[in-house]
PDB file of the backbone (N, CA, C, O) and the ligand in Angstrom, with CONECT records:
HET     ZN  A 101       1
ATOM      1  N   MET A   1      95.479-224.281  81.518  1.00  0.00           N
ATOM      2  CA  MET A   1      95.460-222.915  82.024  1.00  0.00           C
ATOM      3  C   MET A   1      95.548-221.861  80.875  1.00  0.00           C
ATOM      4  O   MET A   1      94.967-220.778  80.942  1.00  0.00           O
ATOM      5  N   ARG A   2      96.297-222.244  79.838  1.00  0.00           N
ATOM      6  CA  ARG A   2      96.457-221.442  78.706  1.00  0.00           C
ATOM      7  C   ARG A   2      95.001-221.135  78.017  1.00  0.00           C
ATOM      8  O   ARG A   2      94.634-220.001  77.711  1.00  0.00           O
ATOM      9  N   ARG A   3      94.276-222.259  77.834  1.00  0.00           N
ATOM     10  CA  ARG A   3      92.949-222.211  77.232  1.00  0.00           C
ATOM     11  C   ARG A   3      92.058-221.407  78.138  1.00  0.00           C
ATOM     12  O   ARG A   3      91.295-220.599  77.608  1.00  0.00           O
ATOM     13  N   LYS A   4      92.069-221.542  79.485  1.00  0.00           N
ATOM     14  CA  LYS A   4      91.279-220.750  80.443  1.00  0.00           C
ATOM     15  C   LYS A   4      91.450-219.398  80.359  1.00  0.00           C
ATOM     16  O   LYS A   4      90.502-218.614  80.415  1.00  0.00           O
ATOM     17  N   ALA A   5      92.767-219.015  80.208  1.00  0.00           N
ATOM     18  CA  ALA A   5      93.148-217.544  80.111  1.00  0.00           C
ATOM     19  C   ALA A   5      92.527-217.030  78.830  1.00  0.00           C
ATOM     20  O   ALA A   5      91.849-216.004  78.875  1.00  0.00           O
ATOM     21  N   ALA A   6      92.715-217.681  77.680  1.00  0.00           N
ATOM     22  CA  ALA A   6      92.155-217.208  76.474  1.00  0.00           C
ATOM     23  C   ALA A   6      90.640-217.072  76.512  1.00  0.00           C
ATOM     24  O   ALA A   6      90.112-216.115  75.945  1.00  0.00           O
ATOM     25  N   GLU A   7      89.903-218.001  77.165  1.00  0.00           N
ATOM     26  CA  GLU A   7      88.527-218.012  77.217  1.00  0.00           C
ATOM     27  C   GLU A   7      88.008-216.767  77.974  1.00  0.00           C
ATOM     28  O   GLU A   7      86.920-216.268  77.686  1.00  0.00           O
ATOM     29  N   THR A   8      88.810-216.271  78.953  1.00  0.00           N
ATOM     30  CA  THR A   8      88.402-215.128  79.715  1.00  0.00           C
ATOM     31  C   THR A   8      88.824-213.815  78.978  1.00  0.00           C
ATOM     32  O   THR A   8      88.557-212.709  79.447  1.00  0.00           O
ATOM     33  N   GLY A   9      89.439-213.975  77.899  1.00  0.00           N
ATOM     34  CA  GLY A   9      89.949-212.732  77.195  1.00  0.00           C
ATOM     35  C   GLY A   9      91.309-212.263  77.515  1.00  0.00           C
ATOM     36  O   GLY A   9      91.753-211.188  77.112  1.00  0.00           O
ATOM     37  N   ASP A  10      91.994-213.145  78.292  1.00  0.00           N
ATOM     38  CA  ASP A  10      93.380-212.684  78.671  1.00  0.00           C
ATOM     39  C   ASP A  10      94.400-213.237  77.770  1.00  0.00           C
ATOM     40  O   ASP A  10      94.122-213.915  76.781  1.00  0.00           O
ATOM     41  N   LEU A  11      95.651-212.912  78.160  1.00  0.00           N
ATOM     42  CA  LEU A  11      96.786-213.427  77.240  1.00  0.00           C
ATOM     43  C   LEU A  11      96.842-214.960  77.341  1.00  0.00           C
ATOM     44  O   LEU A  11      96.380-215.540  78.323  1.00  0.00           O
ATOM     45  N   CYS A  12      97.377-215.564  76.382  1.00  0.00           N
ATOM     46  CA  CYS A  12      97.299-217.145  76.424  1.00  0.00           C
ATOM     47  C   CYS A  12      98.532-217.650  77.047  1.00  0.00           C
ATOM     48  O   CYS A  12      99.413-218.205  76.390  1.00  0.00           O
ATOM     49  N   TYR A  13      98.598-217.437  78.445  1.00  0.00           N
ATOM     50  CA  TYR A  13      99.702-217.905  79.200  1.00  0.00           C
ATOM     51  C   TYR A  13      99.088-218.784  80.382  1.00  0.00           C
ATOM     52  O   TYR A  13      97.946-218.568  80.788  1.00  0.00           O
ATOM     53  N   GLY A  14      99.838-219.708  80.875  1.00  0.00           N
ATOM     54  CA  GLY A  14      99.489-220.384  82.088  1.00  0.00           C
ATOM     55  C   GLY A  14     100.831-221.043  82.668  1.00  0.00           C
ATOM     56  O   GLY A  14     101.861-221.216  82.016  1.00  0.00           O
ATOM     57  N   ALA A  15     100.653-221.339  83.852  1.00  0.00           N
ATOM     58  CA  ALA A  15     101.857-221.981  84.603  1.00  0.00           C
ATOM     59  C   ALA A  15     101.331-222.859  85.771  1.00  0.00           C
ATOM     60  O   ALA A  15     100.261-222.638  86.338  1.00  0.00           O
ATOM     61  N   VAL A  16     102.124-223.812  86.060  1.00  0.00           N
ATOM     62  CA  VAL A  16     101.907-224.684  87.194  1.00  0.00           C
ATOM     63  C   VAL A  16     103.209-224.815  88.031  1.00  0.00           C
ATOM     64  O   VAL A  16     104.303-224.630  87.499  1.00  0.00           O
ATOM     65  N   VAL A  17     103.091-225.114  89.261  1.00  0.00           N
ATOM     66  CA  VAL A  17     104.259-225.513  90.126  1.00  0.00           C
ATOM     67  C   VAL A  17     103.961-226.892  90.605  1.00  0.00           C
ATOM     68  O   VAL A  17     102.902-227.212  91.145  1.00  0.00           O
ATOM     69  N   VAL A  18     105.055-227.757  90.352  1.00  0.00           N
ATOM     70  CA  VAL A  18     104.854-229.160  90.612  1.00  0.00           C
ATOM     71  C   VAL A  18     105.945-229.495  91.632  1.00  0.00           C
ATOM     72  O   VAL A  18     107.118-229.137  91.515  1.00  0.00           O
ATOM     73  N   LYS A  19     105.438-230.227  92.659  1.00  0.00           N
ATOM     74  CA  LYS A  19     106.460-230.725  93.691  1.00  0.00           C
ATOM     75  C   LYS A  19     106.096-232.132  94.031  1.00  0.00           C
ATOM     76  O   LYS A  19     104.974-232.422  94.446  1.00  0.00           O
ATOM     77  N   ASN A  20     107.083-233.035  93.846  1.00  0.00           N
ATOM     78  CA  ASN A  20     106.869-234.474  94.086  1.00  0.00           C
ATOM     79  C   ASN A  20     105.737-235.033  93.234  1.00  0.00           C
ATOM     80  O   ASN A  20     104.941-235.849  93.698  1.00  0.00           O
ATOM     81  N   GLY A  21     105.676-234.585  91.981  1.00  0.00           N
ATOM     82  CA  GLY A  21     104.680-235.084  91.055  1.00  0.00           C
ATOM     83  C   GLY A  21     103.280-234.542  91.230  1.00  0.00           C
ATOM     84  O   GLY A  21     102.360-234.921  90.505  1.00  0.00           O
ATOM     85  N   VAL A  22     103.116-233.615  92.237  1.00  0.00           N
ATOM     86  CA  VAL A  22     101.772-232.976  92.469  1.00  0.00           C
ATOM     87  C   VAL A  22     101.767-231.563  92.276  1.00  0.00           C
ATOM     88  O   VAL A  22     102.684-230.859  92.700  1.00  0.00           O
ATOM     89  N   ILE A  23     100.698-231.070  91.605  1.00  0.00           N
ATOM     90  CA  ILE A  23     100.552-229.627  91.236  1.00  0.00           C
ATOM     91  C   ILE A  23     100.176-228.892  92.484  1.00  0.00           C
ATOM     92  O   ILE A  23      99.095-229.117  93.028  1.00  0.00           O
ATOM     93  N   ILE A  24     101.038-228.011  92.964  1.00  0.00           N
ATOM     94  CA  ILE A  24     100.769-227.288  94.226  1.00  0.00           C
ATOM     95  C   ILE A  24     100.467-225.799  94.005  1.00  0.00           C
ATOM     96  O   ILE A  24     100.119-225.062  94.928  1.00  0.00           O
ATOM     97  N   GLY A  25     100.611-225.413  92.786  1.00  0.00           N
ATOM     98  CA  GLY A  25     100.255-223.949  92.364  1.00  0.00           C
ATOM     99  C   GLY A  25      99.979-223.893  90.889  1.00  0.00           C
ATOM    100  O   GLY A  25     100.620-224.568  90.085  1.00  0.00           O
ATOM    101  N   TRP A  26      98.980-223.049  90.542  1.00  0.00           N
ATOM    102  CA  TRP A  26      98.718-222.908  89.081  1.00  0.00           C
ATOM    103  C   TRP A  26      98.066-221.660  88.907  1.00  0.00           C
ATOM    104  O   TRP A  26      97.540-221.067  89.849  1.00  0.00           O
ATOM    105  N   ALA A  27      98.081-221.192  87.615  1.00  0.00           N
ATOM    106  CA  ALA A  27      97.443-219.948  87.346  1.00  0.00           C
ATOM    107  C   ALA A  27      97.374-219.782  85.834  1.00  0.00           C
ATOM    108  O   ALA A  27      98.349-220.040  85.128  1.00  0.00           O
ATOM    109  N   PRO A  28      96.194-219.342  85.333  1.00  0.00           N
ATOM    110  CA  PRO A  28      96.108-218.753  83.996  1.00  0.00           C
ATOM    111  C   PRO A  28      96.528-217.384  84.068  1.00  0.00           C
ATOM    112  O   PRO A  28      96.569-216.844  85.174  1.00  0.00           O
ATOM    113  N   SER A  29      96.861-216.722  82.982  1.00  0.00           N
ATOM    114  CA  SER A  29      97.127-215.256  82.984  1.00  0.00           C
ATOM    115  C   SER A  29      95.845-214.465  83.304  1.00  0.00           C
ATOM    116  O   SER A  29      94.759-214.774  82.814  1.00  0.00           O
ATOM    117  N   SER A  30      96.011-213.464  84.121  1.00  0.00           N
ATOM    118  CA  SER A  30      94.904-212.672  84.498  1.00  0.00           C
ATOM    119  C   SER A  30      95.342-211.125  84.448  1.00  0.00           C
ATOM    120  O   SER A  30      94.692-210.263  85.041  1.00  0.00           O
ATOM    121  N   VAL A  31      96.353-210.874  83.787  1.00  0.00           N
ATOM    122  CA  VAL A  31      96.991-209.516  83.611  1.00  0.00           C
ATOM    123  C   VAL A  31      95.986-208.536  83.026  1.00  0.00           C
ATOM    124  O   VAL A  31      95.821-207.419  83.518  1.00  0.00           O
ATOM    125  N   ILE A  32      95.289-208.996  81.915  1.00  0.00           N
ATOM    126  CA  ILE A  32      94.350-208.088  81.194  1.00  0.00           C
ATOM    127  C   ILE A  32      93.007-207.972  81.923  1.00  0.00           C
ATOM    128  O   ILE A  32      92.489-206.872  82.119  1.00  0.00           O
ATOM    129  N   VAL A  33      92.427-209.176  82.340  1.00  0.00           N
ATOM    130  CA  VAL A  33      91.132-209.205  82.918  1.00  0.00           C
ATOM    131  C   VAL A  33      91.111-208.451  84.256  1.00  0.00           C
ATOM    132  O   VAL A  33      90.135-207.784  84.601  1.00  0.00           O
ATOM    133  N   ASN A  34      92.191-208.576  84.976  1.00  0.00           N
ATOM    134  CA  ASN A  34      92.197-207.877  86.375  1.00  0.00           C
ATOM    135  C   ASN A  34      93.040-206.538  86.345  1.00  0.00           C
ATOM    136  O   ASN A  34      93.293-205.897  87.364  1.00  0.00           O
ATOM    137  N   ARG A  35      93.443-206.184  85.084  1.00  0.00           N
ATOM    138  CA  ARG A  35      94.242-204.953  84.874  1.00  0.00           C
ATOM    139  C   ARG A  35      95.316-204.876  85.934  1.00  0.00           C
ATOM    140  O   ARG A  35      95.532-203.838  86.560  1.00  0.00           O
ATOM    141  N   ASP A  36      96.005-206.040  86.125  1.00  0.00           N
ATOM    142  CA  ASP A  36      97.058-206.128  87.046  1.00  0.00           C
ATOM    143  C   ASP A  36      98.333-206.608  86.419  1.00  0.00           C
ATOM    144  O   ASP A  36      98.395-207.804  86.136  1.00  0.00           O
ATOM    145  N   PRO A  37      99.315-205.863  86.175  1.00  0.00           N
ATOM    146  CA  PRO A  37     100.474-206.204  85.461  1.00  0.00           C
ATOM    147  C   PRO A  37     101.356-207.175  86.303  1.00  0.00           C
ATOM    148  O   PRO A  37     102.253-207.848  85.795  1.00  0.00           O
ATOM    149  N   MET A  38     101.040-207.198  87.610  1.00  0.00           N
ATOM    150  CA  MET A  38     101.834-208.159  88.469  1.00  0.00           C
ATOM    151  C   MET A  38     101.173-209.564  88.498  1.00  0.00           C
ATOM    152  O   MET A  38     101.789-210.497  89.014  1.00  0.00           O
ATOM    153  N   ALA A  39     100.020-209.735  87.996  1.00  0.00           N
ATOM    154  CA  ALA A  39      99.353-211.014  87.984  1.00  0.00           C
ATOM    155  C   ALA A  39      99.726-211.918  86.826  1.00  0.00           C
ATOM    156  O   ALA A  39      98.891-212.493  86.127  1.00  0.00           O
ATOM    157  N   GLN A  40     101.028-212.001  86.673  1.00  0.00           N
ATOM    158  CA  GLN A  40     101.585-212.874  85.612  1.00  0.00           C
ATOM    159  C   GLN A  40     101.557-214.261  86.124  1.00  0.00           C
ATOM    160  O   GLN A  40     101.568-214.465  87.338  1.00  0.00           O
ATOM    161  N   VAL A  41     101.520-215.291  85.204  1.00  0.00           N
ATOM    162  CA  VAL A  41     101.350-216.616  85.497  1.00  0.00           C
ATOM    163  C   VAL A  41     102.431-217.157  86.501  1.00  0.00           C
ATOM    164  O   VAL A  41     102.109-217.847  87.468  1.00  0.00           O
ATOM    165  N   GLY A  42     103.624-216.837  86.246  1.00  0.00           N
ATOM    166  CA  GLY A  42     104.686-217.278  87.073  1.00  0.00           C
ATOM    167  C   GLY A  42     104.484-216.854  88.611  1.00  0.00           C
ATOM    168  O   GLY A  42     104.610-217.649  89.542  1.00  0.00           O
ATOM    169  N   MET A  43     104.169-215.562  88.748  1.00  0.00           N
ATOM    170  CA  MET A  43     103.997-215.027  90.082  1.00  0.00           C
ATOM    171  C   MET A  43     102.784-215.625  90.771  1.00  0.00           C
ATOM    172  O   MET A  43     102.770-215.896  91.972  1.00  0.00           O
ATOM    173  N   GLU A  44     101.792-215.809  89.961  1.00  0.00           N
ATOM    174  CA  GLU A  44     100.491-216.363  90.532  1.00  0.00           C
ATOM    175  C   GLU A  44     100.603-217.829  90.876  1.00  0.00           C
ATOM    176  O   GLU A  44     100.033-218.305  91.858  1.00  0.00           O
ATOM    177  N   ALA A  45     101.348-218.533  90.048  1.00  0.00           N
ATOM    178  CA  ALA A  45     101.482-219.979  90.315  1.00  0.00           C
ATOM    179  C   ALA A  45     102.400-220.308  91.515  1.00  0.00           C
ATOM    180  O   ALA A  45     102.247-221.350  92.153  1.00  0.00           O
ATOM    181  N   ILE A  46     103.357-219.399  91.810  1.00  0.00           N
ATOM    182  CA  ILE A  46     104.178-219.552  92.911  1.00  0.00           C
ATOM    183  C   ILE A  46     103.633-219.035  94.237  1.00  0.00           C
ATOM    184  O   ILE A  46     104.200-219.299  95.298  1.00  0.00           O
ATOM    185  N   ARG A  47     102.469-218.259  94.163  1.00  0.00           N
ATOM    186  CA  ARG A  47     101.934-217.659  95.320  1.00  0.00           C
ATOM    187  C   ARG A  47     101.654-218.606  96.458  1.00  0.00           C
ATOM    188  O   ARG A  47     101.981-218.282  97.600  1.00  0.00           O
ATOM    189  N   ASP A  48     101.094-219.703  96.221  1.00  0.00           N
ATOM    190  CA  ASP A  48     100.826-220.661  97.229  1.00  0.00           C
ATOM    191  C   ASP A  48     101.857-221.852  97.343  1.00  0.00           C
ATOM    192  O   ASP A  48     101.654-222.826  98.068  1.00  0.00           O
ATOM    193  N   ALA A  49     102.966-221.688  96.571  1.00  0.00           N
ATOM    194  CA  ALA A  49     103.847-222.798  96.519  1.00  0.00           C
ATOM    195  C   ALA A  49     105.202-222.433  97.192  1.00  0.00           C
ATOM    196  O   ALA A  49     105.582-221.262  97.201  1.00  0.00           O
ATOM    197  N   SER A  50     105.882-223.368  97.720  1.00  0.00           N
ATOM    198  CA  SER A  50     107.299-223.191  98.058  1.00  0.00           C
ATOM    199  C   SER A  50     108.073-224.322  97.667  1.00  0.00           C
ATOM    200  O   SER A  50     107.711-225.456  97.978  1.00  0.00           O
ATOM    201  N   ALA A  51     109.134-224.100  96.993  1.00  0.00           N
ATOM    202  CA  ALA A  51     109.965-225.130  96.285  1.00  0.00           C
ATOM    203  C   ALA A  51     109.228-225.649  95.142  1.00  0.00           C
ATOM    204  O   ALA A  51     108.239-225.062  94.704  1.00  0.00           O
ATOM    205  N   GLY A  52     109.689-226.761  94.632  1.00  0.00           N
ATOM    206  CA  GLY A  52     109.029-227.372  93.496  1.00  0.00           C
ATOM    207  C   GLY A  52     109.672-226.796  92.164  1.00  0.00           C
ATOM    208  O   GLY A  52     110.674-226.081  92.171  1.00  0.00           O
ATOM    209  N   VAL A  53     109.004-227.176  91.046  1.00  0.00           N
ATOM    210  CA  VAL A  53     109.416-226.849  89.713  1.00  0.00           C
ATOM    211  C   VAL A  53     108.378-226.009  89.089  1.00  0.00           C
ATOM    212  O   VAL A  53     107.210-226.388  89.183  1.00  0.00           O
ATOM    213  N   LEU A  54     108.651-224.930  88.469  1.00  0.00           N
ATOM    214  CA  LEU A  54     107.715-224.071  87.778  1.00  0.00           C
ATOM    215  C   LEU A  54     107.696-224.397  86.289  1.00  0.00           C
ATOM    216  O   LEU A  54     108.741-224.336  85.642  1.00  0.00           O
ATOM    217  N   VAL A  55     106.531-224.744  85.721  1.00  0.00           N
ATOM    218  CA  VAL A  55     106.372-225.130  84.325  1.00  0.00           C
ATOM    219  C   VAL A  55     105.463-223.975  83.695  1.00  0.00           C
ATOM    220  O   VAL A  55     104.348-223.724  84.152  1.00  0.00           O
ATOM    221  N   SER A  56     105.968-223.357  82.716  1.00  0.00           N
ATOM    222  CA  SER A  56     105.135-222.244  82.116  1.00  0.00           C
ATOM    223  C   SER A  56     104.957-222.442  80.656  1.00  0.00           C
ATOM    224  O   SER A  56     105.689-223.216  80.039  1.00  0.00           O
ATOM    225  N   THR A  57     103.970-221.739  80.060  1.00  0.00           N
ATOM    226  CA  THR A  57     103.685-221.875  78.662  1.00  0.00           C
ATOM    227  C   THR A  57     104.715-221.050  77.908  1.00  0.00           C
ATOM    228  O   THR A  57     104.812-221.195  76.690  1.00  0.00           O
ATOM    229  N   SER A  58     105.421-220.267  78.506  1.00  0.00           N
ATOM    230  CA  SER A  58     106.473-219.486  77.806  1.00  0.00           C
ATOM    231  C   SER A  58     107.626-219.161  78.678  1.00  0.00           C
ATOM    232  O   SER A  58     107.590-219.486  79.865  1.00  0.00           O
ATOM    233  N   ARG A  59     108.648-218.541  78.172  1.00  0.00           N
ATOM    234  CA  ARG A  59     109.818-218.157  78.910  1.00  0.00           C
ATOM    235  C   ARG A  59     109.284-217.140  80.027  1.00  0.00           C
ATOM    236  O   ARG A  59     108.510-216.233  79.718  1.00  0.00           O
ATOM    237  N   SER A  60     109.699-217.319  81.239  1.00  0.00           N
ATOM    238  CA  SER A  60     109.263-216.407  82.313  1.00  0.00           C
ATOM    239  C   SER A  60     109.985-215.066  82.145  1.00  0.00           C
ATOM    240  O   SER A  60     111.112-214.965  81.661  1.00  0.00           O
ATOM    241  N   CYS A  61     109.259-214.075  82.574  1.00  0.00           N
ATOM    242  CA  CYS A  61     109.883-212.661  82.588  1.00  0.00           C
ATOM    243  C   CYS A  61     110.821-212.560  83.756  1.00  0.00           C
ATOM    244  O   CYS A  61     110.857-213.452  84.604  1.00  0.00           O
ATOM    245  N   PRO A  62     111.607-211.456  83.818  1.00  0.00           N
ATOM    246  CA  PRO A  62     112.562-211.310  84.932  1.00  0.00           C
ATOM    247  C   PRO A  62     111.777-211.304  86.298  1.00  0.00           C
ATOM    248  O   PRO A  62     112.240-211.908  87.265  1.00  0.00           O
ATOM    249  N   MET A  63     110.623-210.638  86.366  1.00  0.00           N
ATOM    250  CA  MET A  63     109.872-210.584  87.587  1.00  0.00           C
ATOM    251  C   MET A  63     109.516-211.993  88.086  1.00  0.00           C
ATOM    252  O   MET A  63     109.695-212.314  89.261  1.00  0.00           O
ATOM    253  N   CYS A  64     109.029-212.790  87.200  1.00  0.00           N
ATOM    254  CA  CYS A  64     108.654-214.207  87.599  1.00  0.00           C
ATOM    255  C   CYS A  64     109.870-215.052  87.962  1.00  0.00           C
ATOM    256  O   CYS A  64     109.838-215.826  88.919  1.00  0.00           O
ATOM    257  N   GLU A  65     110.937-214.897  87.190  1.00  0.00           N
ATOM    258  CA  GLU A  65     112.164-215.596  87.552  1.00  0.00           C
ATOM    259  C   GLU A  65     112.681-215.111  88.976  1.00  0.00           C
ATOM    260  O   GLU A  65     113.222-215.915  89.736  1.00  0.00           O
ATOM    261  N   GLY A  66     112.525-213.956  89.270  1.00  0.00           N
ATOM    262  CA  GLY A  66     112.965-213.375  90.615  1.00  0.00           C
ATOM    263  C   GLY A  66     112.101-213.953  91.675  1.00  0.00           C
ATOM    264  O   GLY A  66     112.571-214.377  92.730  1.00  0.00           O
ATOM    265  N   GLY A  67     110.814-213.969  91.386  1.00  0.00           N
ATOM    266  CA  GLY A  67     109.855-214.570  92.339  1.00  0.00           C
ATOM    267  C   GLY A  67     110.113-215.970  92.640  1.00  0.00           C
ATOM    268  O   GLY A  67     110.031-216.440  93.775  1.00  0.00           O
ATOM    269  N   GLY A  68     110.463-216.698  91.478  1.00  0.00           N
ATOM    270  CA  GLY A  68     110.819-218.065  91.681  1.00  0.00           C
ATOM    271  C   GLY A  68     112.023-218.270  92.605  1.00  0.00           C
ATOM    272  O   GLY A  68     112.049-219.184  93.429  1.00  0.00           O
ATOM    273  N   TYR A  69     113.009-217.402  92.443  1.00  0.00           N
ATOM    274  CA  TYR A  69     114.132-217.507  93.276  1.00  0.00           C
ATOM    275  C   TYR A  69     113.734-217.349  94.715  1.00  0.00           C
ATOM    276  O   TYR A  69     114.185-218.146  95.537  1.00  0.00           O
ATOM    277  N   TYR A  70     112.898-216.354  95.098  1.00  0.00           N
ATOM    278  CA  TYR A  70     112.547-216.172  96.439  1.00  0.00           C
ATOM    279  C   TYR A  70     111.579-217.180  96.986  1.00  0.00           C
ATOM    280  O   TYR A  70     111.429-217.307  98.202  1.00  0.00           O
ATOM    281  N   ALA A  71     110.914-217.907  96.097  1.00  0.00           N
ATOM    282  CA  ALA A  71     109.958-218.953  96.547  1.00  0.00           C
ATOM    283  C   ALA A  71     110.723-220.240  96.483  1.00  0.00           C
ATOM    284  O   ALA A  71     110.089-221.292  96.561  1.00  0.00           O
ATOM    285  N   SER A  72     111.949-220.256  96.356  1.00  0.00           N
ATOM    286  CA  SER A  72     112.808-221.494  96.319  1.00  0.00           C
ATOM    287  C   SER A  72     112.379-222.495  95.302  1.00  0.00           C
ATOM    288  O   SER A  72     112.441-223.709  95.497  1.00  0.00           O
ATOM    289  N   ILE A  73     111.924-221.913  94.162  1.00  0.00           N
ATOM    290  CA  ILE A  73     111.675-222.783  93.043  1.00  0.00           C
ATOM    291  C   ILE A  73     113.046-223.379  92.492  1.00  0.00           C
ATOM    292  O   ILE A  73     114.005-222.671  92.187  1.00  0.00           O
ATOM    293  N   GLU A  74     113.024-224.674  92.408  1.00  0.00           N
ATOM    294  CA  GLU A  74     114.347-225.428  92.010  1.00  0.00           C
ATOM    295  C   GLU A  74     114.690-225.194  90.522  1.00  0.00           C
ATOM    296  O   GLU A  74     115.870-225.081  90.188  1.00  0.00           O
ATOM    297  N   ARG A  75     113.738-225.124  89.668  1.00  0.00           N
ATOM    298  CA  ARG A  75     113.979-225.115  88.239  1.00  0.00           C
ATOM    299  C   ARG A  75     112.721-224.508  87.527  1.00  0.00           C
ATOM    300  O   ARG A  75     111.582-224.701  87.954  1.00  0.00           O
ATOM    301  N   ILE A  76     112.989-223.798  86.469  1.00  0.00           N
ATOM    302  CA  ILE A  76     111.898-223.174  85.723  1.00  0.00           C
ATOM    303  C   ILE A  76     111.986-223.778  84.213  1.00  0.00           C
ATOM    304  O   ILE A  76     112.982-223.634  83.505  1.00  0.00           O
ATOM    305  N   TYR A  77     110.875-224.435  83.839  1.00  0.00           N
ATOM    306  CA  TYR A  77     110.772-224.941  82.360  1.00  0.00           C
ATOM    307  C   TYR A  77     109.828-224.029  81.643  1.00  0.00           C
ATOM    308  O   TYR A  77     108.861-223.510  82.201  1.00  0.00           O
ATOM    309  N   ALA A  78     110.149-223.848  80.349  1.00  0.00           N
ATOM    310  CA  ALA A  78     109.262-223.056  79.443  1.00  0.00           C
ATOM    311  C   ALA A  78     108.869-223.863  78.232  1.00  0.00           C
ATOM    312  O   ALA A  78     109.706-224.492  77.585  1.00  0.00           O
ATOM    313  N   ALA A  79     107.623-223.838  77.940  1.00  0.00           N
ATOM    314  CA  ALA A  79     107.097-224.590  76.750  1.00  0.00           C
ATOM    315  C   ALA A  79     107.318-223.878  75.409  1.00  0.00           C
ATOM    316  O   ALA A  79     107.052-224.424  74.338  1.00  0.00           O
ATOM    317  N   ASN A  80     107.845-222.559  75.517  1.00  0.00           N
ATOM    318  CA  ASN A  80     108.022-221.799  74.285  1.00  0.00           C
ATOM    319  C   ASN A  80     109.233-220.857  74.545  1.00  0.00           C
ATOM    320  O   ASN A  80     109.593-220.465  75.655  1.00  0.00           O
ATOM    321  N   THR A  81     109.795-220.559  73.367  1.00  0.00           N
ATOM    322  CA  THR A  81     110.936-219.628  73.472  1.00  0.00           C
ATOM    323  C   THR A  81     110.433-218.159  73.369  1.00  0.00           C
ATOM    324  O   THR A  81     109.285-217.890  73.013  1.00  0.00           O
ATOM    325  N   VAL A  82     111.334-217.258  73.691  1.00  0.00           N
ATOM    326  CA  VAL A  82     110.949-215.868  73.492  1.00  0.00           C
ATOM    327  C   VAL A  82     110.673-215.541  72.020  1.00  0.00           C
ATOM    328  O   VAL A  82     109.755-214.769  71.743  1.00  0.00           O
ATOM    329  N   ASP A  83     111.396-216.073  71.108  1.00  0.00           N
ATOM    330  CA  ASP A  83     111.130-215.831  69.669  1.00  0.00           C
ATOM    331  C   ASP A  83     109.726-216.477  69.304  1.00  0.00           C
ATOM    332  O   ASP A  83     108.938-215.888  68.563  1.00  0.00           O
ATOM    333  N   GLY A  84     109.468-217.650  69.829  1.00  0.00           N
ATOM    334  CA  GLY A  84     108.257-218.294  69.527  1.00  0.00           C
ATOM    335  C   GLY A  84     107.064-217.433  69.995  1.00  0.00           C
ATOM    336  O   GLY A  84     106.116-217.247  69.231  1.00  0.00           O
ATOM    337  N   ILE A  85     107.092-216.930  71.177  1.00  0.00           N
ATOM    338  CA  ILE A  85     106.026-216.138  71.768  1.00  0.00           C
ATOM    339  C   ILE A  85     105.920-214.814  71.024  1.00  0.00           C
ATOM    340  O   ILE A  85     104.818-214.368  70.706  1.00  0.00           O
ATOM    341  N   THR A  86     107.040-214.192  70.747  1.00  0.00           N
ATOM    342  CA  THR A  86     107.026-212.862  70.069  1.00  0.00           C
ATOM    343  C   THR A  86     106.402-213.100  68.617  1.00  0.00           C
ATOM    344  O   THR A  86     105.557-212.320  68.178  1.00  0.00           O
ATOM    345  N   ASN A  87     106.819-214.129  67.937  1.00  0.00           N
ATOM    346  CA  ASN A  87     106.264-214.434  66.625  1.00  0.00           C
ATOM    347  C   ASN A  87     104.773-214.733  66.619  1.00  0.00           C
ATOM    348  O   ASN A  87     104.080-214.479  65.634  1.00  0.00           O
ATOM    349  N   ALA A  88     104.302-215.263  67.701  1.00  0.00           N
ATOM    350  CA  ALA A  88     102.883-215.435  67.921  1.00  0.00           C
ATOM    351  C   ALA A  88     102.114-214.229  68.180  1.00  0.00           C
ATOM    352  O   ALA A  88     100.889-214.310  68.273  1.00  0.00           O
ATOM    353  N   GLY A  89     102.763-213.035  68.315  1.00  0.00           N
ATOM    354  CA  GLY A  89     102.071-211.839  68.483  1.00  0.00           C
ATOM    355  C   GLY A  89     101.875-211.295  69.872  1.00  0.00           C
ATOM    356  O   GLY A  89     101.010-210.471  70.168  1.00  0.00           O
ATOM    357  N   GLN A  90     102.794-211.849  70.742  1.00  0.00           N
ATOM    358  CA  GLN A  90     102.824-211.323  72.154  1.00  0.00           C
ATOM    359  C   GLN A  90     103.887-210.236  72.262  1.00  0.00           C
ATOM    360  O   GLN A  90     105.057-210.548  72.480  1.00  0.00           O
ATOM    361  N   PRO A  91     103.519-209.001  72.120  1.00  0.00           N
ATOM    362  CA  PRO A  91     104.531-207.968  72.079  1.00  0.00           C
ATOM    363  C   PRO A  91     105.231-207.713  73.397  1.00  0.00           C
ATOM    364  O   PRO A  91     106.313-207.126  73.388  1.00  0.00           O
ATOM    365  N   GLN A  92     104.682-208.115  74.524  1.00  0.00           N
ATOM    366  CA  GLN A  92     105.403-207.867  75.802  1.00  0.00           C
ATOM    367  C   GLN A  92     106.693-208.657  75.882  1.00  0.00           C
ATOM    368  O   GLN A  92     107.529-208.356  76.734  1.00  0.00           O
ATOM    369  N   MET A  93     106.894-209.660  75.029  1.00  0.00           N
ATOM    370  CA  MET A  93     108.131-210.310  75.121  1.00  0.00           C
ATOM    371  C   MET A  93     109.289-209.630  74.397  1.00  0.00           C
ATOM    372  O   MET A  93     110.382-210.189  74.299  1.00  0.00           O
ATOM    373  N   THR A  94     109.057-208.478  73.913  1.00  0.00           N
ATOM    374  CA  THR A  94     110.106-207.792  73.193  1.00  0.00           C
ATOM    375  C   THR A  94     111.077-207.212  74.040  1.00  0.00           C
ATOM    376  O   THR A  94     112.099-206.732  73.549  1.00  0.00           O
ATOM    377  N   TYR A  95     110.858-207.202  75.341  1.00  0.00           N
ATOM    378  CA  TYR A  95     111.918-206.604  76.338  1.00  0.00           C
ATOM    379  C   TYR A  95     113.105-207.444  76.410  1.00  0.00           C
ATOM    380  O   TYR A  95     114.138-206.994  76.908  1.00  0.00           O
ATOM    381  N   TYR A  96     113.034-208.707  75.920  1.00  0.00           N
ATOM    382  CA  TYR A  96     114.204-209.593  75.865  1.00  0.00           C
ATOM    383  C   TYR A  96     115.188-209.197  74.750  1.00  0.00           C
ATOM    384  O   TYR A  96     116.311-209.701  74.757  1.00  0.00           O
ATOM    385  N   ARG A  97     114.845-208.356  73.828  1.00  0.00           N
ATOM    386  CA  ARG A  97     115.743-208.037  72.733  1.00  0.00           C
ATOM    387  C   ARG A  97     116.496-206.845  73.007  1.00  0.00           C
ATOM    388  O   ARG A  97     117.309-206.425  72.183  1.00  0.00           O
TER     389      ARG A  97
HETATM  390 ZN    ZN A 101     106.298-212.837  84.443  1.00  0.00          ZN2+
END
C-alpha cells in the first residue's frame, strides 16, 4: 500500500485491517491525490471492516484512532514512530509535539 500511494504521488502511507488472519480492509493514502484530508489510511482501511486489528505504516492520527474505536478495532499497530515519520519529512505528524 505504501508503494502504491507513492506511485500515485500521494503520501507514503498505507494500512490494512486484519481479522482472523484475513485482510478485510486496506488502503493506500489518497489524501493528496483526492484532495481529501479525511481519506487517511486508517479511516479508509476501516471503512469496510468491523472489528479486527489495524496495521498502519505509521502512528495513526487522532481521527483514525477515533475511527478505529467506533469500528470496534481491537488493537492498532504502527510500523513507525511519530519521530521516525517526522524525521522522514512528513510534516503533518508535527501535531503530536
Ligand atoms: Zn489518520
